[in-house]
VOKE-368776 format. One record per residue (C-alpha): chain; residue number from 1; y, z, x. Coordinates in steps of 0.5 Angstrom, whole numbers, plus 500, padded with zeros to 3 digits. Layout:
// residues N
unit;pos;c2;c3;c1
A;NUM;Y;Z;X .
...
// end
This chain:
// residues 765
unit;pos;c2;c3;c1
A;1;490;281;541 .
A;2;483;281;539 .
A;3;479;275;536 .
A;4;472;275;532 .
A;5;468;269;530 .
A;6;463;270;525 .
A;7;458;265;523 .
A;8;453;266;517 .
A;9;448;260;516 .
A;10;443;259;511 .
A;11;439;253;509 .
A;12;444;248;512 .
A;13;450;252;509 .
A;14;455;256;513 .
A;15;461;260;512 .
A;16;465;260;518 .
A;17;471;266;519 .
A;18;476;267;524 .
A;19;480;274;524 .
A;20;485;276;529 .
A;21;489;283;530 .
A;22;493;287;535 .
A;23;493;294;537 .
A;24;500;295;533 .
A;25;497;291;527 .
A;26;490;293;527 .
A;27;490;295;520 .
A;28;491;287;518 .
A;29;485;283;517 .
A;30;487;275;517 .
A;31;482;270;515 .
A;32;484;263;519 .
A;33;480;259;515 .
A;34;474;259;510 .
A;35;470;253;509 .
A;36;464;253;505 .
A;37;460;246;504 .
A;38;455;247;499 .
A;39;449;243;496 .
A;40;447;248;491 .
A;41;450;254;488 .
A;42;444;259;489 .
A;43;445;257;497 .
A;44;452;259;496 .
A;45;451;266;493 .
A;46;446;268;498 .
A;47;451;265;503 .
A;48;457;269;500 .
A;49;452;276;500 .
A;50;451;275;508 .
A;51;458;274;509 .
A;52;460;280;505 .
A;53;455;284;510 .
A;54;458;281;516 .
A;55;465;283;514 .
A;56;462;290;513 .
A;57;460;290;520 .
A;58;467;287;522 .
A;59;470;293;519 .
A;60;466;298;523 .
A;61;468;294;529 .
A;62;475;295;527 .
A;63;475;302;525 .
A;64;472;303;532 .
A;65;478;300;536 .
A;66;483;303;531 .
A;67;480;310;533 .
A;68;480;308;541 .
A;69;487;306;540 .
A;70;489;312;536 .
A;71;486;316;542 .
A;72;489;312;547 .
A;73;496;314;544 .
A;74;494;321;544 .
A;75;494;321;551 .
A;76;500;325;555 .
A;77;505;321;558 .
A;78;504;321;566 .
A;79;508;327;569 .
A;80;514;325;574 .
A;81;513;326;581 .
A;82;521;327;583 .
A;83;523;326;590 .
A;84;530;328;592 .
A;85;532;322;596 .
A;86;539;325;597 .
A;87;540;323;605 .
A;88;544;330;606 .
A;89;538;334;603 .
A;90;533;332;608 .
A;91;529;339;609 .
A;92;525;337;616 .
A;93;524;332;621 .
A;94;518;332;626 .
A;95;515;327;630 .
A;96;507;327;629 .
A;97;506;326;636 .
A;98;508;333;638 .
A;99;508;336;631 .
A;100;501;335;629 .
A;101;495;337;633 .
A;102;488;340;634 .
A;103;486;345;639 .
A;104;480;347;643 .
A;105;477;354;645 .
A;106;472;358;648 .
A;107;465;354;650 .
A;108;459;355;653 .
A;109;458;352;660 .
A;110;453;347;657 .
A;111;458;346;651 .
A;112;463;344;656 .
A;113;458;339;659 .
A;114;457;336;653 .
A;115;464;336;649 .
A;116;467;332;655 .
A;117;463;326;654 .
A;118;466;319;652 .
A;119;463;319;646 .
A;120;465;326;643 .
A;121;472;325;646 .
A;122;472;319;642 .
A;123;469;322;636 .
A;124;474;328;637 .
A;125;480;324;637 .
A;126;478;319;631 .
A;127;481;325;626 .
A;128;488;322;628 .
A;129;491;329;631 .
A;130;496;328;637 .
A;131;497;333;642 .
A;132;492;339;643 .
A;133;493;346;645 .
A;134;488;350;649 .
A;135;486;357;646 .
A;136;485;363;651 .
A;137;479;367;648 .
A;138;479;371;655 .
A;139;485;374;654 .
A;140;483;375;646 .
A;141;477;379;649 .
A;142;481;384;654 .
A;143;479;381;660 .
A;144;482;377;666 .
A;145;480;370;667 .
A;146;480;366;674 .
A;147;483;359;672 .
A;148;481;357;679 .
A;149;475;361;683 .
A;150;479;359;689 .
A;151;484;364;690 .
A;152;486;371;694 .
A;153;485;378;692 .
A;154;490;383;693 .
A;155;485;387;697 .
A;156;481;382;700 .
A;157;477;386;704 .
A;158;473;389;698 .
A;159;474;383;694 .
A;160;478;386;689 .
A;161;485;388;686 .
A;162;489;383;683 .
A;163;487;376;683 .
A;164;492;370;684 .
A;165;489;363;683 .
A;166;490;357;689 .
A;167;495;352;688 .
A;168;491;347;693 .
A;169;488;341;690 .
A;170;481;342;692 .
A;171;475;340;688 .
A;172;477;339;680 .
A;173;476;345;676 .
A;174;471;344;671 .
A;175;469;352;668 .
A;176;474;358;668 .
A;177;470;365;668 .
A;178;472;371;665 .
A;179;472;378;669 .
A;180;471;385;665 .
A;181;477;390;667 .
A;182;474;396;670 .
A;183;480;400;668 .
A;184;479;399;661 .
A;185;475;405;661 .
A;186;473;408;655 .
A;187;478;403;651 .
A;188;474;400;645 .
A;189;480;396;642 .
A;190;481;389;642 .
A;191;476;383;639 .
A;192;469;384;642 .
A;193;472;386;649 .
A;194;468;383;655 .
A;195;463;388;658 .
A;196;462;389;665 .
A;197;458;393;670 .
A;198;464;398;673 .
A;199;467;401;667 .
A;200;471;407;670 .
A;201;477;410;667 .
A;202;483;407;663 .
A;203;489;406;667 .
A;204;495;403;664 .
A;205;499;396;666 .
A;206;503;397;672 .
A;207;508;392;670 .
A;208;510;396;664 .
A;209;513;402;669 .
A;210;520;402;672 .
A;211;518;399;678 .
A;212;517;392;675 .
A;213;521;393;668 .
A;214;527;396;672 .
A;215;528;401;666 .
A;216;526;408;665 .
A;217;519;409;663 .
A;218;521;413;657 .
A;219;523;406;654 .
A;220;516;404;655 .
A;221;511;410;653 .
A;222;504;409;654 .
A;223;499;412;649 .
A;224;492;413;647 .
A;225;490;414;640 .
A;226;483;417;639 .
A;227;480;415;632 .
A;228;475;420;629 .
A;229;473;415;624 .
A;230;474;420;619 .
A;231;478;426;618 .
A;232;476;432;622 .
A;233;479;439;623 .
A;234;483;439;630 .
A;235;487;444;634 .
A;236;485;443;641 .
A;237;484;437;646 .
A;238;481;436;653 .
A;239;484;431;657 .
A;240;480;429;664 .
A;241;486;426;668 .
A;242;485;421;674 .
A;243;491;419;678 .
A;244;496;417;677 .
A;245;497;422;671 .
A;246;502;424;666 .
A;247;507;430;668 .
A;248;511;429;661 .
A;249;507;428;655 .
A;250;506;430;648 .
A;251;500;431;643 .
A;252;500;428;636 .
A;253;497;428;630 .
A;254;498;422;624 .
A;255;499;424;617 .
A;256;498;418;612 .
A;257;494;411;611 .
A;258;491;408;617 .
A;259;495;409;623 .
A;260;492;403;627 .
A;261;493;398;621 .
A;262;498;394;623 .
A;263;497;388;618 .
A;264;498;392;612 .
A;265;503;397;616 .
A;266;501;404;618 .
A;267;504;408;612 .
A;268;506;415;615 .
A;269;508;419;621 .
A;270;506;422;628 .
A;271;507;429;628 .
A;272;507;433;634 .
A;273;502;439;634 .
A;274;506;446;635 .
A;275;504;447;642 .
A;276;503;439;643 .
A;277;510;438;648 .
A;278;508;438;656 .
A;279;513;438;661 .
A;280;512;438;669 .
A;281;504;438;667 .
A;282;499;437;673 .
A;283;493;433;673 .
A;284;485;434;673 .
A;285;481;437;667 .
A;286;485;441;662 .
A;287;484;444;655 .
A;288;490;445;651 .
A;289;490;449;645 .
A;290;495;445;640 .
A;291;496;450;634 .
A;292;493;457;631 .
A;293;490;453;625 .
A;294;486;447;625 .
A;295;489;441;622 .
A;296;485;436;618 .
A;297;487;429;621 .
A;298;483;422;623 .
A;299;488;420;629 .
A;300;491;423;635 .
A;301;495;420;640 .
A;302;497;422;647 .
A;303;504;419;648 .
A;304;506;419;656 .
A;305;513;418;658 .
A;306;513;420;666 .
A;307;508;419;671 .
A;308;506;423;677 .
A;309;506;416;681 .
A;310;500;419;685 .
A;311;496;413;687 .
A;312;489;412;684 .
A;313;482;411;688 .
A;314;484;404;691 .
A;315;489;407;695 .
A;316;497;407;697 .
A;317;497;400;700 .
A;318;499;397;693 .
A;319;504;400;689 .
A;320;501;398;683 .
A;321;495;403;684 .
A;322;500;408;684 .
A;323;504;407;678 .
A;324;503;408;670 .
A;325;498;413;667 .
A;326;490;414;668 .
A;327;485;418;664 .
A;328;478;419;665 .
A;329;476;422;658 .
A;330;479;425;652 .
A;331;476;429;647 .
A;332;478;432;640 .
A;333;476;439;637 .
A;334;477;446;636 .
A;335;478;453;640 .
A;336;472;458;637 .
A;337;473;465;636 .
A;338;471;466;644 .
A;339;476;462;646 .
A;340;471;456;648 .
A;341;473;449;646 .
A;342;468;446;641 .
A;343;468;438;641 .
A;344;469;435;633 .
A;345;462;435;630 .
A;346;459;428;628 .
A;347;454;427;623 .
A;348;448;422;625 .
A;349;450;417;620 .
A;350;458;418;622 .
A;351;461;412;626 .
A;352;463;414;633 .
A;353;470;415;635 .
A;354;474;410;638 .
A;355;480;409;643 .
A;356;486;405;642 .
A;357;490;404;648 .
A;358;497;401;649 .
A;359;496;397;655 .
A;360;490;396;661 .
A;361;491;395;668 .
A;362;489;388;670 .
A;363;485;390;677 .
A;364;478;388;677 .
A;365;473;385;683 .
A;366;469;380;684 .
A;367;463;384;681 .
A;368;466;384;674 .
A;369;465;376;673 .
A;370;462;374;667 .
A;371;458;368;669 .
A;372;452;368;665 .
A;373;454;361;662 .
A;374;457;363;655 .
A;375;464;365;653 .
A;376;467;360;659 .
A;377;473;355;658 .
A;378;474;348;660 .
A;379;477;347;667 .
A;380;484;345;667 .
A;381;482;338;671 .
A;382;476;336;666 .
A;383;481;338;660 .
A;384;487;334;662 .
A;385;483;328;665 .
A;386;478;327;660 .
A;387;482;324;655 .
A;388;482;330;650 .
A;389;490;331;651 .
A;390;491;324;647 .
A;391;495;322;653 .
A;392;500;327;650 .
A;393;503;333;653 .
A;394;499;339;652 .
A;395;500;346;650 .
A;396;497;351;655 .
A;397;496;358;656 .
A;398;498;363;661 .
A;399;495;370;661 .
A;400;500;376;660 .
A;401;497;382;657 .
A;402;491;382;663 .
A;403;494;378;668 .
A;404;500;378;673 .
A;405;506;373;674 .
A;406;504;371;681 .
A;407;497;368;678 .
A;408;501;365;672 .
A;409;506;361;676 .
A;410;500;359;681 .
A;411;497;356;675 .
A;412;503;352;673 .
A;413;504;350;680 .
A;414;497;347;680 .
A;415;497;343;674 .
A;416;504;340;675 .
A;417;502;338;682 .
A;418;496;334;679 .
A;419;501;331;675 .
A;420;498;333;668 .
A;421;503;334;663 .
A;422;505;340;660 .
A;423;508;341;653 .
A;424;509;348;652 .
A;425;507;354;655 .
A;426;504;360;651 .
A;427;505;367;654 .
A;428;499;371;652 .
A;429;494;372;646 .
A;430;495;376;640 .
A;431;498;382;642 .
A;432;499;385;635 .
A;433;491;385;635 .
A;434;491;389;642 .
A;435;496;394;638 .
A;436;501;392;644 .
A;437;508;395;642 .
A;438;513;389;642 .
A;439;518;392;647 .
A;440;512;392;652 .
A;441;510;385;650 .
A;442;517;383;651 .
A;443;518;387;658 .
A;444;512;383;660 .
A;445;515;376;657 .
A;446;521;377;661 .
A;447;518;378;668 .
A;448;513;372;667 .
A;449;519;368;664 .
A;450;523;369;670 .
A;451;517;368;675 .
A;452;515;361;671 .
A;453;522;358;671 .
A;454;522;359;678 .
A;455;517;354;679 .
A;456;519;349;673 .
A;457;526;351;669 .
A;458;525;346;664 .
A;459;518;349;662 .
A;460;518;351;654 .
A;461;516;358;654 .
A;462;514;362;647 .
A;463;509;366;644 .
A;464;507;372;642 .
A;465;501;368;639 .
A;466;500;373;633 .
A;467;493;373;629 .
A;468;493;370;622 .
A;469;497;374;618 .
A;470;501;373;611 .
A;471;506;378;611 .
A;472;510;381;617 .
A;473;507;386;622 .
A;474;509;393;622 .
A;475;508;398;627 .
A;476;510;405;628 .
A;477;518;406;627 .
A;478;522;407;633 .
A;479;528;411;634 .
A;480;532;407;630 .
A;481;526;407;624 .
A;482;525;400;625 .
A;483;518;398;624 .
A;484;518;390;624 .
A;485;514;388;631 .
A;486;518;381;631 .
A;487;524;384;629 .
A;488;524;389;635 .
A;489;521;384;640 .
A;490;527;379;638 .
A;491;532;385;639 .
A;492;529;386;646 .
A;493;530;379;648 .
A;494;537;379;645 .
A;495;539;386;648 .
A;496;537;383;655 .
A;497;541;377;654 .
A;498;534;373;655 .
A;499;533;370;648 .
A;500;534;363;651 .
A;501;527;364;654 .
A;502;524;364;647 .
A;503;523;357;647 .
A;504;518;357;641 .
A;505;515;362;636 .
A;506;508;361;635 .
A;507;503;364;631 .
A;508;496;363;628 .
A;509;494;362;620 .
A;510;488;365;618 .
A;511;490;366;610 .
A;512;484;368;607 .
A;513;478;373;607 .
A;514;472;369;609 .
A;515;468;373;603 .
A;516;473;373;598 .
A;517;475;365;597 .
A;518;474;362;590 .
A;519;477;355;587 .
A;520;483;359;585 .
A;521;485;361;592 .
A;522;487;354;593 .
A;523;493;355;589 .
A;524;496;360;593 .
A;525;496;357;600 .
A;526;503;353;600 .
A;527;507;360;598 .
A;528;503;364;603 .
A;529;505;359;609 .
A;530;512;358;607 .
A;531;513;366;606 .
A;532;510;367;613 .
A;533;515;362;616 .
A;534;521;365;612 .
A;535;519;372;614 .
A;536;520;370;622 .
A;537;527;368;620 .
A;538;528;374;617 .
A;539;526;378;623 .
A;540;531;375;627 .
A;541;528;369;630 .
A;542;534;364;631 .
A;543;534;358;627 .
A;544;534;353;633 .
A;545;527;356;635 .
A;546;522;352;633 .
A;547;516;356;629 .
A;548;509;353;631 .
A;549;502;354;628 .
A;550;498;354;634 .
A;551;491;356;631 .
A;552;489;355;624 .
A;553;483;355;619 .
A;554;481;358;612 .
A;555;479;364;615 .
A;556;478;368;622 .
A;557;471;368;620 .
A;558;466;362;618 .
A;559;465;361;611 .
A;560;462;356;606 .
A;561;468;353;603 .
A;562;470;351;610 .
A;563;466;345;609 .
A;564;466;343;602 .
A;565;472;339;599 .
A;566;476;346;598 .
A;567;478;345;605 .
A;568;480;338;605 .
A;569;485;340;599 .
A;570;487;347;603 .
A;571;488;343;609 .
A;572;493;338;606 .
A;573;497;343;603 .
A;574;497;347;609 .
A;575;500;342;613 .
A;576;505;340;607 .
A;577;507;346;606 .
A;578;508;348;613 .
A;579;513;342;614 .
A;580;516;344;607 .
A;581;518;351;610 .
A;582;521;348;616 .
A;583;515;349;621 .
A;584;515;345;627 .
A;585;508;344;630 .
A;586;502;345;627 .
A;587;495;345;630 .
A;588;488;345;627 .
A;589;482;348;630 .
A;590;478;346;633 .
A;591;477;339;635 .
A;592;470;339;638 .
A;593;463;338;634 .
A;594;459;344;632 .
A;595;453;346;628 .
A;596;452;349;621 .
A;597;451;357;621 .
A;598;450;361;615 .
A;599;456;365;612 .
A;600;457;370;606 .
A;601;459;364;601 .
A;602;454;359;604 .
A;603;452;354;610 .
A;604;458;351;614 .
A;605;461;349;620 .
A;606;468;351;624 .
A;607;469;343;625 .
A;608;471;336;623 .
A;609;464;334;625 .
A;610;457;337;624 .
A;611;452;336;630 .
A;612;446;339;633 .
A;613;445;343;639 .
A;614;445;336;643 .
A;615;452;335;640 .
A;616;449;329;636 .
A;617;454;328;631 .
A;618;450;328;624 .
A;619;456;328;619 .
A;620;463;329;618 .
A;621;466;335;614 .
A;622;472;335;609 .
A;623;477;337;614 .
A;624;475;331;618 .
A;625;477;326;612 .
A;626;483;330;610 .
A;627;486;330;617 .
A;628;485;322;616 .
A;629;489;322;610 .
A;630;494;327;614 .
A;631;495;323;621 .
A;632;493;316;619 .
A;633;495;315;612 .
A;634;501;320;610 .
A;635;505;320;617 .
A;636;505;314;623 .
A;637;503;317;630 .
A;638;506;313;636 .
A;639;512;311;631 .
A;640;517;317;632 .
A;641;521;321;628 .
A;642;519;322;620 .
A;643;524;325;615 .
A;644;521;330;610 .
A;645;525;331;603 .
A;646;524;335;597 .
A;647;519;333;592 .
A;648;516;336;586 .
A;649;511;335;580 .
A;650;510;339;574 .
A;651;503;340;572 .
A;652;500;346;571 .
A;653;494;350;568 .
A;654;494;355;562 .
A;655;495;361;567 .
A;656;501;357;570 .
A;657;498;355;577 .
A;658;501;349;580 .
A;659;495;344;579 .
A;660;498;338;583 .
A;661;503;339;590 .
A;662;507;333;593 .
A;663;510;332;600 .
A;664;514;326;601 .
A;665;516;323;608 .
A;666;521;317;610 .
A;667;517;314;616 .
A;668;520;310;622 .
A;669;517;304;619 .
A;670;521;304;613 .
A;671;516;306;608 .
A;672;516;312;604 .
A;673;510;316;604 .
A;674;508;321;598 .
A;675;502;326;599 .
A;676;499;329;593 .
A;677;494;334;592 .
A;678;490;335;586 .
A;679;487;341;586 .
A;680;484;341;579 .
A;681;477;341;580 .
A;682;475;338;574 .
A;683;481;333;571 .
A;684;484;327;574 .
A;685;492;327;573 .
A;686;497;321;572 .
A;687;503;321;575 .
A;688;509;316;576 .
A;689;514;317;582 .
A;690;521;317;582 .
A;691;526;317;587 .
A;692;533;320;586 .
A;693;539;320;590 .
A;694;544;325;587 .
A;695;550;324;592 .
A;696;550;316;590 .
A;697;547;318;583 .
A;698;541;313;584 .
A;699;534;312;581 .
A;700;529;308;584 .
A;701;522;307;585 .
A;702;516;304;589 .
A;703;517;296;589 .
A;704;512;291;591 .
A;705;506;293;594 .
A;706;504;300;595 .
A;707;498;303;599 .
A;708;494;307;594 .
A;709;489;312;599 .
A;710;485;317;596 .
A;711;479;322;598 .
A;712;476;327;594 .
A;713;470;330;590 .
A;714;468;323;588 .
A;715;467;321;596 .
A;716;465;328;598 .
A;717;460;333;596 .
A;718;457;339;601 .
A;719;450;340;600 .
A;720;448;347;601 .
A;721;441;347;604 .
A;722;440;352;609 .
A;723;440;349;617 .
A;724;440;342;613 .
A;725;446;343;610 .
A;726;450;336;609 .
A;727;455;332;605 .
A;728;452;327;600 .
A;729;456;323;599 .
A;730;460;323;605 .
A;731;464;317;605 .
A;732;471;316;608 .
A;733;478;315;603 .
A;734;478;309;599 .
A;735;484;305;599 .
A;736;487;299;595 .
A;737;494;296;594 .
A;738;498;296;587 .
A;739;504;292;585 .
A;740;509;297;583 .
A;741;515;297;579 .
A;742;519;302;575 .
A;743;513;304;570 .
A;744;507;304;575 .
A;745;503;310;574 .
A;746;498;312;579 .
A;747;492;316;577 .
A;748;490;322;582 .
A;749;482;323;582 .
A;750;480;330;580 .
A;751;480;335;587 .
A;752;483;330;591 .
A;753;488;328;596 .
A;754;492;321;595 .
A;755;497;318;599 .
A;756;502;313;596 .
A;757;506;309;601 .
A;758;511;303;600 .
A;759;518;301;600 .
A;760;523;303;595 .
A;761;529;299;593 .
A;762;535;301;591 .
A;763;536;307;595 .
A;764;542;307;600 .
A;765;540;309;607 .
// end
């Protein structure tokens, strides 16, 4: 009801009117009384004229209100968020103290000194993440690492060979160094391989030979792929063998798409040159005419299946020196009219030939150390004792592709002797990125698992720590025509009766190309995450083997949206859809502060915090506040198991994109917690939440006080200003209490994350 009082005065005479109306009856105007006290007629006439003017003004007021009322009634009804609270419909359960964490990766020595300080540790933990996973960038970059500089060499006289760290509890370990691999030789595959002073020849991993696998070497063929970077005419190769050399091998050329694109899946086949099959071959330098007519191809492969088992330059004292295959150099070309070999010609502007290899011998020496201060890792003592692990078991790596079982078991023994808590052990780092075959990785995995479980049978081992992919990883077909990397890896473990050694499957999630991100990219995240989880199951990963994302961000390369509000909304969707899709543990990256850098889409930071070179925190980024919403509002750490239920809401744009996503959990404290992500960049949306129990045919709603917490573009805006880029405003989430009932509605601000948390009455347990 709206009331208006009107009074007009003239020469001591007055007209006083009182009008009342309601929104439902706004066209009716009812005078409460009309009283005129007159002294002379002229005054009354003048007074009436003024009253008439007042009525006209009141009419304008009424019409304005009527217009507002009509506009309000035209607003769409609130969308219904439907939570399927049927007890048998739980889609996942997880404990945040083991399921929601962060990570730490490679750092410089100076960074290690500054990160592991009380203030930075406190700030790093303030985002609310629970456990932490330790990333092994050394193995990523095709190098050996010495988790302990104290240890023994297999050839102590020359301080070289295969290194095993010491399990003795001496001075705490603060830094871990990388060592280049001399037997990488000419191989250029991998993520910026660690450079060393002693590159000699390529040699394959001895642990992939029958001496260690117990299988025929033909089951683990080793290979070198020559990538000419453009199609060239080829009918000959020159191979300069070292020892041990291949006695049985074949030369092949590729027809089809990119032979090394395991992400998209190489479409084509390897074809053997007409004269490409060699048996009882000898070593040395050989020039082989493979065909009378040159073949136009970009890729060649040397596929080796039987070794001479002659010892390399390091001698016969260690059997690892005498197994596998070794090559000094390979060149592709043609045979000219005089019978001479002519290497493939390259124009000055053409890209150089590269060489991808199946595996690398981890032999190295003390002289191969990279101790310049960059690209180091946190020593396990500083890592575990600093508080960064949040007093929770940590996930740690062991090197597998470029390590030894003895060194891996020594590392585990050392950590456990110190009393540090291990949650999980990741075996190796990104074998798909190194183009390792699944059977080769699986053979190494089983050797390492056997050795580690002799130290601690209870440890949970897993991998393979895939690179961030959105689709299945496909490789060259095997004899049965199978191309799925994961499918063949799982089949290998099953066929050897060892699937129980796979306690979890881990992979990284970097879903977008860094320079291609637009606002609409945001809409694709939930489906991308749930799809890749289903892919691993379809590949044969047993349902009882947990799936874990152990490294995660928008893209594998730094990009501007990593510090805009986009990243916050993406992270909420990323986490919610991961658990909705059946995931078990999620680790966001990284935990420590970092500075801003220029990218193709503006200046940005990888981190939750923006810091200067002295690690002074200058501000928080949107992923920090998203982490706050996830860890401190949506779920409850240090409380126990949460149960996730299906939830949905129908709010779409003109193109059919879902603008609001929703994720509902029932928490150990009895509260229902619903996280809603409004991905509409310009418009808020109003919703009503309804809980439905189909089994008991019940409907219920939030009842009593409900905590309403929101974070979005009203609290945070990233200012792209070069090296001075920062957020302004840079405010934390906003919280309020709402007394809720069946008809209570909640308005989700534009571009925001909202958490609604409270009790729901009327549902049976």
